[in-house]
C-alpha positions in Angstrom: -38.3 -1.7 35.5 -36.4 -4.9 35.8 -36.6 -7.9 37.8 -33.7 -9.7 39.5 -32.8 -13.2 38.2 -34.7 -15.2 40.7 -37.8 -13.4 39.8 -39.8 -15.4 37.4 -43.1 -14.0 37.1 -44.6 -10.7 38.3 -46.6 -12.4 40.9 -43.2 -13.3 42.3 -42.7 -9.5 43.1 -45.3 -9.5 45.6 -43.5 -9.2 49.2 -40.1 -8.4 47.5 -37.8 -5.2 48.0 -38.3 -2.6 45.3 -35.0 -0.5 45.1 -35.4 3.2 44.7 -32.7 5.9 45.0 -34.1 8.0 47.5 -37.6 9.0 48.8 -39.5 11.4 46.5 -37.2 10.6 43.7 -38.2 10.0 40.1 -37.4 6.1 40.7 -39.7 6.5 43.8 -42.6 8.0 41.9 -42.3 5.9 38.8 -42.2 2.9 41.0 -45.8 3.9 42.4 -46.9 4.1 38.8 -45.6 0.5 37.7 -47.0 -1.0 41.0 -50.4 0.2 40.2 -50.1 -1.4 36.7 -49.2 -4.7 38.4 -52.5 -4.5 40.5 -50.0 -3.9 43.6 -49.9 -1.3 46.4 -46.8 -0.1 48.1 -48.0 -2.1 51.0 -47.6 -5.2 48.9 -44.0 -4.6 48.5 -40.9 -3.3 50.6 -39.9 -0.1 48.8 -36.1 0.6 50.0 -33.7 3.3 49.3 -30.5 1.9 47.5 -28.9 4.8 46.0 -28.2 5.5 42.2 -26.3 2.5 41.5 -29.1 0.0 41.3 -27.9 -2.7 38.7 -25.6 -4.4 40.8 -28.0 -5.1 43.8 -30.6 -6.2 41.1 -28.1 -8.5 39.6 -27.2 -10.2 42.9 -30.8 -10.5 44.0 -30.6 -8.1 46.9 -33.5 -6.4 45.5 -36.5 -7.9 43.7 -37.0 -5.1 41.1 -36.0 -1.6 40.5 -36.2 1.0 37.7 -33.3 1.9 35.4 -32.4 4.8 33.1 -29.7 5.1 30.8 -26.8 3.8 30.8 -27.9 1.0 33.2 -31.1 0.4 31.3 -29.1 -0.7 28.2 -26.8 -2.7 30.3 -29.5 -4.6 32.1 -30.9 -5.5 28.5 -27.6 -6.6 27.5 -27.5 -8.9 30.4 -30.9 -10.4 29.6 -32.6 -9.0 32.9 -36.5 -9.4 32.4 -38.5 -6.4 31.9 -41.4 -5.8 34.1 -42.3 -2.6 32.5 -40.9 -0.2 30.0 -42.2 3.3 30.6 -39.6 4.5 28.0 -40.9 2.4 25.2 -44.6 3.1 25.8 -43.9 6.9 25.5 -45.8 7.7 28.8 -45.4 11.5 29.5 -43.4 12.0 32.4 -40.8 14.7 33.8 -37.6 12.7 33.6 -35.7 15.6 35.2 -36.3 19.0 36.6 -35.3 21.6 39.1 -37.3 21.6 42.4 -37.3 24.5 44.8 -39.6 25.7 47.5 -41.6 28.9 47.0 -39.3 30.7 49.3 -36.3 29.9 47.4 -37.9 30.9 44.3 -39.0 34.4 45.4 -35.6 35.1 47.1 -33.1 33.8 44.5 -34.8 34.2 41.0 -31.5 35.7 39.6 -29.7 32.6 40.7 -32.2 30.4 39.1 -32.3 32.3 35.9 -28.6 31.9 35.8 -28.9 28.2 36.3 -31.6 27.6 33.5 -29.4 29.8 31.0 -26.5 27.4 31.7 -28.5 24.3 31.3 -30.4 25.5 28.1 -27.2 26.3 26.6 -25.7 23.1 27.7 -28.5 21.1 26.2 -28.1 23.1 22.8 -24.4 22.4 22.9 -24.7 18.8 23.6 -27.3 18.3 20.7 -25.1 20.0 18.3 -21.5 18.7 19.1 -22.3 15.0 19.6 -18.6 14.0 19.9 -18.1 16.3 22.7 -21.4 15.4 24.4 -20.2 11.6 24.2 -17.0 12.3 25.6 -18.4 14.3 28.7 -21.1 11.2 29.2 -18.3 8.6 29.1 -16.1 10.5 31.5 -18.9 11.5 34.0 -20.6 8.1 33.9 -17.4 6.1 33.7 -18.8 4.4 30.7 -16.0 2.3 28.4 -18.4 0.5 26.1 -19.1 2.7 22.8 -22.6 1.0 22.4 -23.7 2.3 26.0 -22.4 5.7 25.2 -24.2 5.8 22.0 -27.3 4.6 23.8 -27.2 7.1 26.7 -26.6 10.0 24.1 -29.5 8.9 22.0 -31.7 8.8 25.2 -30.7 12.1 26.0 -31.7 13.5 22.8 -35.0 12.0 22.7 -35.9 12.8 26.0 -34.3 16.1 26.9 -36.1 19.3 26.3 -33.7 21.6 24.7 -35.0 24.7 26.6 -35.7 23.0 29.7 -39.5 23.6 29.2 -42.0 21.6 31.4 -44.2 19.0 29.6 -47.5 19.7 31.2 -49.0 16.2 30.3 -45.9 14.7 32.5 -46.6 16.8 35.2 -50.1 15.8 35.4 -49.1 12.2 35.4 -46.8 12.7 38.1 -49.8 14.5 40.3 -52.2 11.7 39.4 -49.7 9.0 40.6 -48.4 10.8 43.9 -51.4 12.8 45.2 -53.7 11.4 48.0 -57.3 11.6 47.3 -58.6 15.0 48.2 -55.4 16.8 47.4 -55.0 20.0 45.3 -54.7 18.9 41.8 -54.2 22.3 40.1 -51.2 22.0 38.1 -50.2 25.6 38.1 -50.0 25.4 42.0 -46.9 23.0 41.6 -45.1 24.2 38.7 -43.8 27.6 37.7 -43.2 28.4 33.9 -42.6 32.1 34.6 -38.6 31.9 34.5 -38.8 30.1 31.1 -41.3 32.6 29.8 -39.0 35.4 30.8 -36.2 34.0 29.0 -38.2 33.7 25.9 -39.5 37.1 26.2 -36.1 38.7 26.7 -34.6 36.9 23.5 -32.5 34.5 25.4 -33.9 31.4 23.7 -34.2 32.8 20.4 -30.4 33.8 20.4 -29.4 30.3 21.8 -31.6 28.7 19.0 -29.7 30.9 16.5 -26.3 30.4 17.8 -26.7 26.4 17.8 -29.4 25.9 15.3 -33.0 25.3 16.3 -33.6 21.8 17.5 
């Protein structure tokens, strides 16, 4: 999380606008985590949806603070914007990306989800094994022109992306701790489903992909 130029201390954040991409997003839930660390509640600030391009409103002071991932994280560091909290550097277990569906869709569209996971897993392995191609895709899709930013974004991808799209249970547990109200069901297995990945491992798909691209 970075602060806008006019925010000199963490205390100045109280009453300010915290920019998130959308309600329920990673930036929303992680903002709650940072607020708790600062000793604030969501009632102490205004949480506002501003979309995925949050660096510009931060630089102009339209928001007091926001969470940035790569490549905007590296760009903000390069601009000298003050870091409020660096969850990445602290290696806090978290789910940085994932596929979310409701139970009805999962039950009625398992074949579609299996195909999606197969494509995702092979894409991950391809990107890790062919860094030149992966960086070209990153540069094109994220409209990056600075080779240093492309390199940092790729390094972040390699460090944080599970090649086989498996869920990190400790990360999922942290999200439940951050988001659930008192008294809510905290049984992790009621929120995540690992049977699709287990099926891909059981039928040999993951082993075949690891053999094709080299086990990472």
